LOTOR-82718 format. One record per residue (C-alpha): x, y, z; residue number from 1. Coordinates in nm, 4 decimals, padded with zeros to 6 digits. Layout:
! LOTOR-82718
<r px="X" py="Y" pz="Z" k="NUM"/>
...
//
This chain:
! LOTOR-82718
<r px="-01.5806" py="03.4818" pz="-02.4231" k="1"/>
<r px="-01.4245" py="03.1345" pz="-02.3561" k="2"/>
<r px="-01.0730" py="03.2582" pz="-02.2411" k="3"/>
<r px="-01.2119" py="03.5863" pz="-02.0575" k="4"/>
<r px="-01.5271" py="03.4651" pz="-01.8649" k="5"/>
<r px="-01.3144" py="03.2155" pz="-01.6437" k="6"/>
<r px="-01.0852" py="03.4723" pz="-01.5541" k="7"/>
<r px="-01.3578" py="03.6959" pz="-01.4375" k="8"/>
<r px="-01.5667" py="03.4518" pz="-01.2618" k="9"/>
<r px="-01.2220" py="03.3700" pz="-01.0400" k="10"/>
<r px="-01.1358" py="03.7131" pz="-00.9649" k="11"/>
<r px="-01.4961" py="03.7719" pz="-00.8672" k="12"/>
<r px="-01.5095" py="03.4732" pz="-00.6594" k="13"/>
<r px="-01.1460" py="03.5720" pz="-00.4915" k="14"/>
<r px="-01.2856" py="03.9444" pz="-00.4133" k="15"/>
<r px="-01.6326" py="03.8848" pz="-00.2971" k="16"/>
<r px="-01.5853" py="03.5465" pz="-00.0979" k="17"/>
<r px="-01.2141" py="03.5582" pz="00.0076" k="18"/>
<r px="-01.2067" py="03.9223" pz="00.0151" k="19"/>
<r px="-00.8724" py="03.9047" pz="-00.1787" k="20"/>
<r px="-00.7325" py="04.0963" pz="-00.4867" k="21"/>
<r px="-00.4942" py="03.8779" pz="-00.6938" k="22"/>
<r px="-00.3316" py="03.9133" pz="-01.0297" k="23"/>
<r px="-00.6386" py="03.8293" pz="-01.1987" k="24"/>
<r px="-00.8628" py="04.1383" pz="-01.0413" k="25"/>
<r px="-00.6850" py="04.3850" pz="-01.2265" k="26"/>
<r px="-00.7176" py="04.1857" pz="-01.5506" k="27"/>
<r px="-01.0783" py="04.1353" pz="-01.4954" k="28"/>
<r px="-01.1292" py="04.5317" pz="-01.4654" k="29"/>
<r px="-00.9297" py="04.5646" pz="-01.7904" k="30"/>
<r px="-01.1589" py="04.2948" pz="-01.9864" k="31"/>
<r px="-01.5080" py="04.4460" pz="-01.8452" k="32"/>
<r px="-01.3716" py="04.7985" pz="-01.9388" k="33"/>
<r px="-01.2306" py="04.7228" pz="-02.2539" k="34"/>
<r px="-01.5922" py="04.5585" pz="-02.3706" k="35"/>
<r px="-01.8009" py="04.8623" pz="-02.2064" k="36"/>
<r px="-01.6183" py="05.0799" pz="-02.4494" k="37"/>
<r px="-01.6064" py="04.8653" pz="-02.7749" k="38"/>
<r px="-01.2608" py="04.7329" pz="-02.7709" k="39"/>
<r px="-01.3301" py="04.3497" pz="-02.7998" k="40"/>
<r px="-01.0142" py="04.2786" pz="-02.9871" k="41"/>
<r px="-00.7894" py="04.4331" pz="-02.7118" k="42"/>
<r px="-00.9849" py="04.2596" pz="-02.4356" k="43"/>
<r px="-00.9775" py="03.9191" pz="-02.6157" k="44"/>
<r px="-00.5848" py="03.9584" pz="-02.6804" k="45"/>
<r px="-00.5448" py="03.9890" pz="-02.2942" k="46"/>
<r px="-00.7868" py="03.7060" pz="-02.1912" k="47"/>
<r px="-00.5941" py="03.4813" pz="-02.4451" k="48"/>
<r px="-00.2441" py="03.5818" pz="-02.3518" k="49"/>
<r px="-00.3717" py="03.5051" pz="-01.9658" k="50"/>
<r px="-00.4505" py="03.1306" pz="-02.0317" k="51"/>
<r px="-00.1241" py="02.9900" pz="-02.0805" k="52"/>
<r px="-00.0676" py="03.0896" pz="-01.7239" k="53"/>
<r px="-00.3499" py="02.8844" pz="-01.5874" k="54"/>
<r px="-00.2761" py="02.6086" pz="-01.8139" k="55"/>
<r px="00.0637" py="02.5972" pz="-01.7063" k="56"/>
<r px="-00.0984" py="02.5984" pz="-01.3183" k="57"/>
<r px="-00.3272" py="02.2743" pz="-01.4019" k="58"/>
<r px="-00.0335" py="02.0867" pz="-01.5548" k="59"/>
<r px="00.1547" py="02.1552" pz="-01.2296" k="60"/>
<r px="-00.1358" py="01.9838" pz="-01.0761" k="61"/>
<r px="-00.1348" py="01.7104" pz="-01.2706" k="62"/>
<r px="00.2731" py="01.6684" pz="-01.2821" k="63"/>
<r px="00.2385" py="01.6362" pz="-00.8977" k="64"/>
<r px="-00.0733" py="01.4008" pz="-00.8992" k="65"/>
<r px="00.1198" py="01.1581" pz="-01.1287" k="66"/>
<r px="00.2761" py="01.0625" pz="-00.8130" k="67"/>
<r px="-00.0247" py="00.9237" pz="-00.6484" k="68"/>
<r px="-00.0501" py="00.6522" pz="-00.9945" k="69"/>
<r px="00.2980" py="00.5395" pz="-00.8756" k="70"/>
<r px="00.2090" py="00.4793" pz="-00.5175" k="71"/>
<r px="-00.1001" py="00.2823" pz="-00.6331" k="72"/>
<r px="00.0863" py="00.0706" pz="-00.8386" k="73"/>
<r px="00.3082" py="-00.0383" pz="-00.5297" k="74"/>
<r px="00.0056" py="-00.1676" pz="-00.3657" k="75"/>
<r px="-00.0302" py="-00.5507" pz="-00.3788" k="76"/>
<r px="-00.3535" py="-00.6636" pz="-00.4906" k="77"/>
<r px="-00.3971" py="-00.9937" pz="-00.3381" k="78"/>
<r px="-00.2091" py="-01.1656" pz="-00.0225" k="79"/>
<r px="-00.1434" py="-01.5190" pz="00.0700" k="80"/>
<r px="-00.3049" py="-01.5541" pz="00.4288" k="81"/>
<r px="-00.2943" py="-01.8627" pz="00.6457" k="82"/>
<r px="-00.6053" py="-01.9633" pz="00.8058" k="83"/>
<r px="-00.7006" py="-02.2598" pz="01.0062" k="84"/>
<r px="-00.3711" py="-02.4248" pz="00.8618" k="85"/>
<r px="-00.4685" py="-02.3957" pz="00.5334" k="86"/>
<r px="-00.3248" py="-02.1115" pz="00.2572" k="87"/>
<r px="-00.5958" py="-01.9122" pz="00.0733" k="88"/>
<r px="-00.5508" py="-01.6105" pz="-00.1615" k="89"/>
<r px="-00.7470" py="-01.3289" pz="-00.0340" k="90"/>
<r px="-00.7787" py="-00.8991" pz="-00.1624" k="91"/>
<r px="-00.4869" py="-00.7267" pz="00.0473" k="92"/>
<r px="-00.7634" py="-00.5080" pz="00.1769" k="93"/>
<r px="-00.9170" py="-00.7995" pz="00.3243" k="94"/>
<r px="-00.6272" py="-00.9376" pz="00.5700" k="95"/>
<r px="-00.7584" py="-00.9014" pz="00.9283" k="96"/>
<r px="-00.5517" py="-00.7619" pz="01.2017" k="97"/>
<r px="-00.3251" py="-01.0005" pz="01.3777" k="98"/>
<r px="-00.3863" py="-01.2644" pz="01.0540" k="99"/>
<r px="-00.0494" py="-01.4275" pz="00.9578" k="100"/>
<r px="00.0606" py="-01.3607" pz="00.5841" k="101"/>
<r px="00.3008" py="-01.5608" pz="00.4039" k="102"/>
<r px="00.5166" py="-01.3449" pz="00.1632" k="103"/>
<r px="00.6976" py="-01.5299" pz="-00.1088" k="104"/>
<r px="01.0403" py="-01.3889" pz="-00.3116" k="105"/>
<r px="00.9911" py="-01.1365" pz="-00.5141" k="106"/>
<r px="00.6375" py="-01.0337" pz="-00.3629" k="107"/>
<r px="00.5557" py="-00.7078" pz="-00.2475" k="108"/>
<r px="00.4952" py="-00.6852" pz="00.1060" k="109"/>
<r px="00.1066" py="-00.6543" pz="00.1636" k="110"/>
<r px="00.0398" py="-00.5171" pz="00.5267" k="111"/>
<r px="00.2583" py="-00.3624" pz="00.7621" k="112"/>
<r px="00.3370" py="-00.6215" pz="01.0496" k="113"/>
<r px="00.5687" py="-00.8382" pz="01.2374" k="114"/>
<r px="00.7886" py="-01.1577" pz="01.1027" k="115"/>
<r px="00.7028" py="-01.4371" pz="01.2996" k="116"/>
<r px="00.9418" py="-01.7166" pz="01.1139" k="117"/>
<r px="01.1672" py="-01.6896" pz="00.8187" k="118"/>
<r px="01.4412" py="-01.5046" pz="00.7583" k="119"/>
<r px="01.4839" py="-01.2569" pz="00.4290" k="120"/>
<r px="01.6055" py="-00.9295" pz="00.2777" k="121"/>
<r px="01.3820" py="-00.6263" pz="00.1925" k="122"/>
<r px="01.4410" py="-00.3949" pz="-00.0245" k="123"/>
<r px="01.3002" py="-00.0665" pz="00.1294" k="124"/>
<r px="01.4191" py="00.1705" pz="-00.0825" k="125"/>
<r px="01.0586" py="00.3082" pz="-00.1744" k="126"/>
<r px="01.0482" py="00.4295" pz="00.1890" k="127"/>
<r px="01.3713" py="00.4838" pz="00.2854" k="128"/>
<r px="01.5485" py="00.5577" pz="-00.0014" k="129"/>
<r px="01.8222" py="00.3276" pz="00.1051" k="130"/>
<r px="01.9638" py="00.1601" pz="-00.1822" k="131"/>
<r px="02.0613" py="-00.2007" pz="-00.0373" k="132"/>
<r px="01.8063" py="-00.4518" pz="00.0793" k="133"/>
<r px="01.8120" py="-00.4679" pz="00.4817" k="134"/>
<r px="01.8324" py="-00.8174" pz="00.6364" k="135"/>
<r px="01.4911" py="-00.9090" pz="00.8434" k="136"/>
<r px="01.4541" py="-01.1919" pz="01.0919" k="137"/>
<r px="01.1779" py="-01.3038" pz="01.3383" k="138"/>
<r px="01.0728" py="-01.0071" pz="01.5426" k="139"/>
<r px="01.1525" py="-00.7414" pz="01.2984" k="140"/>
<r px="00.8852" py="-00.5503" pz="01.1370" k="141"/>
<r px="00.8149" py="-00.4415" pz="00.7512" k="142"/>
<r px="00.6385" py="-00.2215" pz="00.5803" k="143"/>
<r px="00.3594" py="-00.2287" pz="00.3057" k="144"/>
<r px="00.4979" py="-00.1327" pz="-00.0193" k="145"/>
<r px="00.8564" py="-00.2541" pz="00.0187" k="146"/>
<r px="00.9712" py="-00.5655" pz="-00.1823" k="147"/>
<r px="01.0605" py="-00.9071" pz="-00.0366" k="148"/>
<r px="01.3688" py="-00.9851" pz="-00.2207" k="149"/>
<r px="01.5106" py="-01.3308" pz="-00.1307" k="150"/>
<r px="01.3444" py="-01.5637" pz="00.1301" k="151"/>
<r px="00.9914" py="-01.7069" pz="00.2400" k="152"/>
<r px="00.8690" py="-01.5717" pz="00.5618" k="153"/>
<r px="00.5402" py="-01.5596" pz="00.7913" k="154"/>
<r px="00.4250" py="-01.2271" pz="00.9341" k="155"/>
<r px="00.1637" py="-01.1310" pz="01.1605" k="156"/>
<r px="-00.0385" py="-00.8488" pz="01.0154" k="157"/>
<r px="-00.0257" py="-00.4935" pz="01.2517" k="158"/>
<r px="-00.1982" py="-00.2346" pz="01.0316" k="159"/>
<r px="-00.4385" py="-00.3355" pz="00.7668" k="160"/>
<r px="-00.6674" py="-00.1904" pz="00.5435" k="161"/>
<r px="-00.6580" py="00.2426" pz="00.5082" k="162"/>
<r px="-00.3928" py="00.1894" pz="00.7852" k="163"/>
<r px="-00.1491" py="00.0465" pz="00.5782" k="164"/>
<r px="00.1787" py="00.2761" pz="00.5262" k="165"/>
<r px="00.1471" py="00.2634" pz="00.1352" k="166"/>
<r px="-00.2139" py="00.3993" pz="00.2049" k="167"/>
<r px="-00.1443" py="00.6398" pz="00.4241" k="168"/>
<r px="00.1258" py="00.7610" pz="00.1925" k="169"/>
<r px="-00.1477" py="00.7543" pz="-00.1139" k="170"/>
<r px="-00.3346" py="00.9792" pz="00.1203" k="171"/>
<r px="-00.0836" py="01.2245" pz="00.1912" k="172"/>
<r px="-00.0138" py="01.3487" pz="-00.1534" k="173"/>
<r px="-00.3881" py="01.3146" pz="-00.2284" k="174"/>
<r px="-00.4733" py="01.5947" pz="00.0165" k="175"/>
<r px="-00.1339" py="01.7898" pz="-00.0768" k="176"/>
<r px="-00.2502" py="01.7837" pz="-00.4579" k="177"/>
<r px="-00.6237" py="01.7916" pz="-00.3793" k="178"/>
<r px="-00.6840" py="02.1520" pz="-00.4506" k="179"/>
<r px="-00.5157" py="02.3858" pz="-00.6909" k="180"/>
<r px="-00.1793" py="02.4385" pz="-00.6841" k="181"/>
<r px="-00.0648" py="02.7394" pz="-00.4486" k="182"/>
<r px="00.1938" py="02.9044" pz="-00.6867" k="183"/>
<r px="00.3446" py="03.2493" pz="-00.4948" k="184"/>
<r px="00.3356" py="03.4707" pz="-00.7873" k="185"/>
<r px="00.4658" py="03.7995" pz="-00.7422" k="186"/>
<r px="00.1954" py="04.0025" pz="-00.8835" k="187"/>
<r px="-00.0442" py="03.7982" pz="-00.6456" k="188"/>
<r px="00.1526" py="03.9550" pz="-00.3759" k="189"/>
<r px="00.1450" py="04.2808" pz="-00.4563" k="190"/>
<r px="-00.2123" py="04.2598" pz="-00.6387" k="191"/>
<r px="-00.3631" py="04.4922" pz="-00.3429" k="192"/>
<r px="-00.1174" py="04.7980" pz="-00.4715" k="193"/>
<r px="-00.1485" py="04.6829" pz="-00.8328" k="194"/>
<r px="-00.5672" py="04.7250" pz="-00.8122" k="195"/>
<r px="-00.5211" py="05.0369" pz="-00.6162" k="196"/>
<r px="-00.2689" py="05.1923" pz="-00.8465" k="197"/>
<r px="-00.4242" py="05.0850" pz="-01.1543" k="198"/>
<r px="-00.7585" py="05.2472" pz="-01.0545" k="199"/>
<r px="-00.6431" py="05.5819" pz="-00.9211" k="200"/>
<r px="-00.3840" py="05.6197" pz="-01.2914" k="201"/>
<r px="-00.7142" py="05.5025" pz="-01.4700" k="202"/>
<r px="-00.9384" py="05.7689" pz="-01.3007" k="203"/>
<r px="-00.6822" py="06.0548" pz="-01.2878" k="204"/>
<r px="-00.6145" py="05.9870" pz="-01.6944" k="205"/>
<r px="-01.0007" py="05.9924" pz="-01.7521" k="206"/>
<r px="-01.0240" py="06.2909" pz="-01.5406" k="207"/>
<r px="-00.7622" py="06.4573" pz="-01.7474" k="208"/>
<r px="-00.8173" py="06.3879" pz="-02.1232" k="209"/>
<r px="-01.1958" py="06.2714" pz="-02.0737" k="210"/>
<r px="-01.1086" py="06.0231" pz="-02.3206" k="211"/>
<r px="-01.2498" py="05.6649" pz="-02.1700" k="212"/>
<r px="-00.9847" py="05.4632" pz="-02.4240" k="213"/>
<r px="-00.6927" py="05.6729" pz="-02.2566" k="214"/>
<r px="-00.8431" py="05.4995" pz="-01.8967" k="215"/>
<r px="-00.8806" py="05.1418" pz="-02.0281" k="216"/>
<r px="-00.5094" py="05.1494" pz="-02.1696" k="217"/>
<r px="-00.4037" py="05.2569" pz="-01.8304" k="218"/>
<r px="-00.5555" py="04.9501" pz="-01.7000" k="219"/>
<r px="-00.4189" py="04.7159" pz="-01.9630" k="220"/>
<r px="-00.0638" py="04.8429" pz="-01.9269" k="221"/>
<r px="-00.0864" py="04.7585" pz="-01.5863" k="222"/>
<r px="-00.2183" py="04.4210" pz="-01.6310" k="223"/>
<r px="00.0592" py="04.1757" pz="-01.5057" k="224"/>
<r px="00.0784" py="03.9358" pz="-01.7763" k="225"/>
<r px="00.4611" py="03.8798" pz="-01.7862" k="226"/>
<r px="00.4265" py="03.8015" pz="-01.4340" k="227"/>
<r px="00.1472" py="03.5862" pz="-01.4495" k="228"/>
<r px="00.3145" py="03.3685" pz="-01.7014" k="229"/>
<r px="00.6478" py="03.3932" pz="-01.5737" k="230"/>
<r px="00.6033" py="03.2096" pz="-01.2085" k="231"/>
<r px="00.4287" py="02.9269" pz="-01.3911" k="232"/>
<r px="00.6758" py="02.8346" pz="-01.6456" k="233"/>
<r px="00.9593" py="02.8533" pz="-01.4158" k="234"/>
<r px="00.7657" py="02.5890" pz="-01.1792" k="235"/>
<r px="00.6856" py="02.3648" pz="-01.4708" k="236"/>
<r px="01.0445" py="02.3690" pz="-01.5746" k="237"/>
<r px="01.1646" py="02.3128" pz="-01.2175" k="238"/>
<r px="00.9477" py="02.0239" pz="-01.1698" k="239"/>
<r px="01.0392" py="01.8631" pz="-01.4791" k="240"/>
<r px="01.4190" py="01.8924" pz="-01.4155" k="241"/>
<r px="01.3655" py="01.7733" pz="-01.0497" k="242"/>
<r px="01.0964" py="01.4621" pz="-01.2122" k="243"/>
<r px="01.3686" py="01.3453" pz="-01.4407" k="244"/>
<r px="01.6133" py="01.2808" pz="-01.1263" k="245"/>
<r px="01.3432" py="01.0608" pz="-00.9904" k="246"/>
<r px="01.2124" py="01.3606" pz="-00.7165" k="247"/>
<r px="00.8251" py="01.3590" pz="-00.6393" k="248"/>
<r px="00.7336" py="01.7070" pz="-00.6077" k="249"/>
<r px="00.3966" py="01.7564" pz="-00.4515" k="250"/>
<r px="00.3122" py="02.1089" pz="-00.4864" k="251"/>
<r px="00.4705" py="02.3615" pz="-00.6860" k="252"/>
<r px="00.5346" py="02.6150" pz="-00.4375" k="253"/>
<r px="00.7753" py="02.3771" pz="-00.2586" k="254"/>
<r px="00.9942" py="02.5881" pz="-00.4708" k="255"/>
<r px="00.9157" py="02.9072" pz="-00.3929" k="256"/>
<r px="00.9536" py="02.7499" pz="00.0030" k="257"/>
<r px="01.2865" py="02.6016" pz="-00.0997" k="258"/>
<r px="01.4309" py="02.9726" pz="-00.1457" k="259"/>
<r px="01.3621" py="03.0186" pz="00.2405" k="260"/>
<r px="01.5922" py="02.6828" pz="00.3099" k="261"/>
<r px="01.9471" py="02.7860" pz="00.5050" k="262"/>
<r px="02.0502" py="02.4943" pz="00.5852" k="263"/>
<r px="01.9672" py="02.1038" pz="00.4068" k="264"/>
<r px="02.0498" py="01.7645" pz="00.5499" k="265"/>
<r px="02.1056" py="01.4815" pz="00.3215" k="266"/>
<r px="02.0530" py="01.1331" pz="00.3287" k="267"/>
<r px="02.3813" py="01.0266" pz="00.1958" k="268"/>
<r px="02.3290" py="00.6883" pz="00.0171" k="269"/>
<r px="02.1713" py="00.6914" pz="-00.3190" k="270"/>
<r px="02.1736" py="01.1001" pz="-00.2791" k="271"/>
<r px="02.5410" py="01.1981" pz="-00.2393" k="272"/>
<r px="02.6594" py="00.8553" pz="-00.3337" k="273"/>
<r px="02.5491" py="00.6396" pz="-00.6210" k="274"/>
<r px="02.4792" py="00.3386" pz="-00.3807" k="275"/>
<r px="02.6941" py="00.0842" pz="-00.5755" k="276"/>
<r px="02.8740" py="-00.1447" pz="-00.4211" k="277"/>
<r px="03.2304" py="-00.2279" pz="-00.5559" k="278"/>
<r px="03.4756" py="-00.4827" pz="-00.4447" k="279"/>
<r px="03.7396" py="-00.2625" pz="-00.2342" k="280"/>
<r px="04.0155" py="-00.5541" pz="-00.1521" k="281"/>
<r px="04.0124" py="-00.8750" pz="-00.1131" k="282"/>
<r px="04.3044" py="-01.0419" pz="00.1028" k="283"/>
<r px="04.3503" py="-01.4199" pz="00.1665" k="284"/>
<r px="04.4435" py="-01.5559" pz="00.4773" k="285"/>
<r px="04.6073" py="-01.8780" pz="00.3417" k="286"/>
<r px="04.9771" py="-01.8887" pz="00.2266" k="287"/>
<r px="04.8802" py="-02.1300" pz="-00.0419" k="288"/>
<r px="04.5961" py="-01.9244" pz="-00.1672" k="289"/>
<r px="04.6948" py="-01.5863" pz="-00.3532" k="290"/>
<r px="04.4700" py="-01.2849" pz="-00.3554" k="291"/>
<r px="04.3269" py="-01.2846" pz="-00.6779" k="292"/>
<r px="04.3030" py="-01.6784" pz="-00.6793" k="293"/>
<r px="04.0790" py="-01.6309" pz="-00.4006" k="294"/>
<r px="03.8818" py="-01.3437" pz="-00.5637" k="295"/>
<r px="03.8493" py="-01.5466" pz="-00.9032" k="296"/>
<r px="03.6882" py="-01.8456" pz="-00.6498" k="297"/>
<r px="03.4317" py="-01.5877" pz="-00.4980" k="298"/>
<r px="03.3679" py="-01.4706" pz="-00.8140" k="299"/>
<r px="03.2584" py="-01.8349" pz="-00.9440" k="300"/>
<r px="03.0836" py="-01.8984" pz="-00.6182" k="301"/>
<r px="02.8876" py="-01.5488" pz="-00.6559" k="302"/>
<r px="02.8335" py="-01.5645" pz="-01.0150" k="303"/>
<r px="02.4408" py="-01.6864" pz="-00.9612" k="304"/>
<r px="02.4149" py="-01.4877" pz="-00.6730" k="305"/>
<r px="02.1167" py="-01.2347" pz="-00.6790" k="306"/>
<r px="02.1882" py="-00.9911" pz="-00.3597" k="307"/>
<r px="02.3460" py="-00.6869" pz="-00.4594" k="308"/>
<r px="02.7282" py="-00.7740" pz="-00.2730" k="309"/>
<r px="02.7161" py="-01.1092" pz="-00.4817" k="310"/>
<r px="02.6666" py="-00.9225" pz="-00.8048" k="311"/>
<r px="02.9152" py="-00.6700" pz="-00.6851" k="312"/>
<r px="03.1704" py="-00.9381" pz="-00.6298" k="313"/>
<r px="03.1138" py="-01.1039" pz="-00.9870" k="314"/>
<r px="03.0916" py="-00.7322" pz="-01.1630" k="315"/>
<r px="03.4132" py="-00.6225" pz="-00.9869" k="316"/>
<r px="03.6103" py="-00.9496" pz="-01.1163" k="317"/>
<r px="03.4955" py="-00.8842" pz="-01.4606" k="318"/>
<r px="03.5769" py="-00.5054" pz="-01.4573" k="319"/>
<r px="03.9417" py="-00.5557" pz="-01.3269" k="320"/>
<r px="03.9949" py="-00.7325" pz="-01.6894" k="321"/>
<r px="03.9356" py="-01.0659" pz="-01.6240" k="322"/>
<r px="03.6844" py="-01.3131" pz="-01.7745" k="323"/>
<r px="03.3894" py="-01.4500" pz="-01.5557" k="324"/>
<r px="03.4814" py="-01.7726" pz="-01.4267" k="325"/>
<r px="03.2151" py="-02.0980" pz="-01.4863" k="326"/>
<r px="02.9667" py="-02.0891" pz="-01.2359" k="327"/>
<r px="02.9808" py="-02.3159" pz="-00.9148" k="328"/>
<r px="02.7652" py="-02.6390" pz="-00.9080" k="329"/>
<r px="02.5262" py="-02.7085" pz="-00.7107" k="330"/>
<r px="02.4785" py="-02.3325" pz="-00.6028" k="331"/>
<r px="02.2662" py="-02.2398" pz="-00.3294" k="332"/>
<r px="02.1526" py="-01.9080" pz="-00.2067" k="333"/>
<r px="02.0609" py="-01.9093" pz="00.1916" k="334"/>
<r px="01.8094" py="-01.6192" pz="00.2605" k="335"/>
<r px="02.0074" py="-01.3373" pz="00.1720" k="336"/>
<r px="02.3027" py="-01.4546" pz="00.4314" k="337"/>
<r px="02.5173" py="-01.6206" pz="00.2227" k="338"/>
<r px="02.5757" py="-01.8839" pz="-00.0754" k="339"/>
<r px="02.7460" py="-02.1736" pz="-00.1319" k="340"/>
<r px="02.8827" py="-02.4210" pz="-00.4432" k="341"/>
<r px="03.1195" py="-02.6493" pz="-00.5633" k="342"/>
<r px="03.3702" py="-02.5309" pz="-00.7551" k="343"/>
<r px="03.6570" py="-02.7427" pz="-00.9250" k="344"/>
<r px="03.5163" py="-03.0492" pz="-00.6760" k="345"/>
<r px="03.5623" py="-02.8319" pz="-00.3904" k="346"/>
<r px="03.2774" py="-02.7093" pz="-00.1653" k="347"/>
<r px="03.3127" py="-02.3269" pz="-00.1005" k="348"/>
<r px="03.0952" py="-02.1180" pz="00.1056" k="349"/>
<r px="03.0805" py="-01.7099" pz="00.1273" k="350"/>
<r px="02.8606" py="-01.5256" pz="00.3149" k="351"/>
<r px="02.7906" py="-01.3274" pz="00.6761" k="352"/>
<r px="03.0202" py="-01.3948" pz="00.9763" k="353"/>
<r px="02.6577" py="-01.5569" pz="01.1206" k="354"/>
<r px="02.5821" py="-01.7874" pz="00.8321" k="355"/>
<r px="02.9385" py="-01.9020" pz="00.8179" k="356"/>
<r px="02.9497" py="-02.0013" pz="01.2035" k="357"/>
<r px="02.6091" py="-02.1850" pz="01.1370" k="358"/>
<r px="02.7840" py="-02.3754" pz="00.8613" k="359"/>
<r px="03.0490" py="-02.4888" pz="01.1181" k="360"/>
<r px="03.3583" py="-02.2550" pz="00.9378" k="361"/>
<r px="03.6231" py="-02.2528" pz="01.1411" k="362"/>
<r px="03.8602" py="-01.8864" pz="01.2099" k="363"/>
<r px="03.5409" py="-01.6542" pz="01.1653" k="364"/>
<r px="03.6153" py="-01.4746" pz="01.4871" k="365"/>
<r px="03.9595" py="-01.3586" pz="01.3276" k="366"/>
<r px="03.8116" py="-01.2482" pz="01.0367" k="367"/>
<r px="03.5406" py="-01.0286" pz="01.1496" k="368"/>
<r px="03.8208" py="-00.8400" pz="01.3423" k="369"/>
<r px="03.9985" py="-00.7675" pz="01.0578" k="370"/>
<r px="03.6491" py="-00.6773" pz="00.8537" k="371"/>
<r px="03.5676" py="-00.4568" pz="01.1557" k="372"/>
<r px="03.8870" py="-00.2967" pz="01.0746" k="373"/>
<r px="03.8359" py="-00.2316" pz="00.7325" k="374"/>
<r px="03.4775" py="-00.0884" pz="00.8127" k="375"/>
<r px="03.6142" py="00.1790" pz="01.0303" k="376"/>
<r px="03.8502" py="00.2778" pz="00.7899" k="377"/>
<r px="03.6040" py="00.2535" pz="00.4797" k="378"/>
<r px="03.8271" py="-00.0445" pz="00.3060" k="379"/>
<r px="04.1485" py="-00.1674" pz="00.2905" k="380"/>
<r px="04.3305" py="00.1790" pz="00.3018" k="381"/>
//
């Protein structure tokens, strides 16, 4: 009763309300016929066998729905706004349009907006998949749910409340998994023919043998139990495998549609590549400073650096078999664009060309030309 009634109810709704005979329709006929002739054990056996398929389908919905929880955790609860020259902490949902919001290092950005003052690097991997932070300056747009990695900046809110990008993503996933997962089954596809064939065979058997047990046996044999169980099991296995690789599957039938794909376009970084930076080469332009000596000085200055480039420099020096040098003194990080410090009593600066020019370093133009040639080749090859 517990296993069979839900199957009969769903089959009746599909047949009478949607005029669609799916795989559970012949199963329902077999269940009812078995009970009518007194074969309760056979009816119970079929009903119990069918339930794992429904359970696996519900698990598919739950697995896909877990992505919503991950998105919700990306939504900041409070925001630091500037009103009448004062800093106020308010719920992120209460930020008004065009209101100025201050974002501190390490915070998730509360609303979509445009930077009005300050510079930083923003981790946009949750939105774009890009593994490296993107430099942001006044006039650049930032998206809710992304992470401010280094500097502090003020921004004017352009999308607030339910219009925020992160909120729209949550609604998109919710709408995708709100209904029952439409796992396309072979049995459902051919359900109409299965029903017609089963009823015809059962009727002929009843006419020829005049034994109702044999007719019901025909209906039981036609029950697509194996097909009903096979599709959800395969979908669950596929979702489990892709989830382990960091892929969010919103609907189970995505794998069925994937079989029809002819061409695939990949985002290179983090998909076809690991997205991990390494030092390809280090060349000194000063005769009195060897390449290795320059590399060691750079590792000392970048030892305490947080940006991915700085960490890659220190890690590459250690990977080459050397011990990390003593960290630079008076270390300062400059908004993700560069660092400076004192090594053995000498000031050293490292960073992007723009930052070095601002610091008054000479000869940056020639270094830019050399770096551009390396970038075109993908390294010093």
